[in-house]
PAFI-124226 format. One record per residue (C-alpha): residue in three letters; x, z, y. Coordinates in Angstrom, 2 decimals. Layout:
N
+------+---------+---------+---------+
: resn :      xx :      zz :      yy :
+------+---------+---------+---------+
:  Ala :       X :       Z :       Y :
...
+------+---------+---------+---------+
# end
This chain:
64
+------+---------+---------+---------+
: resn :      xx :      zz :      yy :
+------+---------+---------+---------+
:  Met :  115.52 :  -74.69 :  113.61 :
:  Val :  112.28 :  -73.82 :  113.60 :
:  Phe :  110.60 :  -71.06 :  110.87 :
:  Arg :  107.27 :  -70.70 :  110.43 :
:  Asp :  105.87 :  -67.53 :  107.98 :
:  Ile :  104.04 :  -68.85 :  105.09 :
:  Thr :  103.16 :  -65.64 :  103.08 :
:  Arg :   99.47 :  -66.51 :  103.94 :
:  Gln :   99.73 :  -69.81 :  102.56 :
:  Gln :  101.51 :  -68.65 :   99.41 :
:  Thr :   98.61 :  -65.78 :   98.81 :
:  Glu :   95.95 :  -68.08 :   99.41 :
:  Arg :   97.83 :  -70.43 :   96.36 :
:  Lys :   98.01 :  -67.43 :   93.93 :
:  Leu :   94.75 :  -66.73 :   94.30 :
:  Leu :   93.09 :  -70.35 :   94.33 :
:  Glu :   95.66 :  -71.16 :   91.18 :
:  His :   94.99 :  -67.40 :   89.69 :
:  Gln :   90.64 :  -68.83 :   90.36 :
:  Ala :   91.33 :  -72.10 :   88.71 :
:  Ser :   92.23 :  -70.73 :   85.71 :
:  His :   90.64 :  -67.33 :   84.56 :
:  Asp :   87.39 :  -66.58 :   84.40 :
:  Ser :   85.64 :  -64.29 :   87.16 :
:  Leu :   83.69 :  -61.86 :   85.39 :
:  Ala :   86.03 :  -60.82 :   82.71 :
:  Gly :   89.20 :  -61.76 :   84.43 :
:  Leu :   90.34 :  -63.70 :   81.08 :
:  Val :   91.73 :  -66.90 :   81.04 :
:  Asn :   89.14 :  -69.62 :   80.24 :
:  Arg :   89.14 :  -72.32 :   78.02 :
:  Arg :   91.33 :  -75.10 :   80.04 :
:  Glu :   93.98 :  -72.50 :   80.68 :
:  Phe :   94.04 :  -71.43 :   77.24 :
:  Glu :   94.16 :  -74.62 :   75.81 :
:  Arg :   96.87 :  -75.30 :   78.32 :
:  Arg :   99.19 :  -72.21 :   77.15 :
:  Leu :   98.42 :  -73.21 :   73.38 :
:  Glu :   99.55 :  -76.61 :   73.80 :
:  Arg :  102.82 :  -75.08 :   75.30 :
:  Ala :  103.12 :  -72.74 :   72.75 :
:  Val :  102.91 :  -75.70 :   69.98 :
:  Glu :  105.73 :  -78.12 :   71.72 :
:  Thr :  108.05 :  -74.97 :   72.47 :
:  Ala :  107.60 :  -74.11 :   68.63 :
:  Arg :  108.34 :  -78.22 :   67.60 :
:  Glu :  111.38 :  -78.56 :   70.23 :
:  Gln :  113.06 :  -74.82 :   68.86 :
:  His :  111.84 :  -75.01 :   65.26 :
:  Lys :  110.12 :  -71.66 :   65.77 :
:  Gln :  106.61 :  -70.48 :   64.67 :
:  His :  103.88 :  -68.44 :   67.00 :
:  Val :  101.12 :  -66.95 :   65.57 :
:  Leu :   97.54 :  -67.27 :   67.09 :
:  Leu :   94.57 :  -64.67 :   66.92 :
:  Phe :   91.22 :  -65.87 :   68.04 :
:  Trp :   88.55 :  -63.80 :   67.68 :
:  Ile :   84.76 :  -64.33 :   68.84 :
:  Trp :   82.74 :  -61.11 :   69.64 :
:  Met :   79.23 :  -62.31 :   69.69 :
:  Asn :   76.68 :  -59.06 :   70.94 :
:  Ser :   73.48 :  -59.30 :   68.85 :
:  Ser :   71.88 :  -57.35 :   71.83 :
:  Trp :   71.56 :  -61.18 :   73.99 :
+------+---------+---------+---------+
# end
């Protein structure tokens, strides 16, 4: 029997997943991840005959 410590690989995988789904400056989910989560919520609501609420707010900084 052979055992191998994969802790480092798991940590690196989690970091890459986070980087792929989040904005590096703000730390918020990016558009692709937002759309994926929204689609999952809509599918869940449909399957379970439930409702979800979405609040989408865009802040425009006038100094830019």
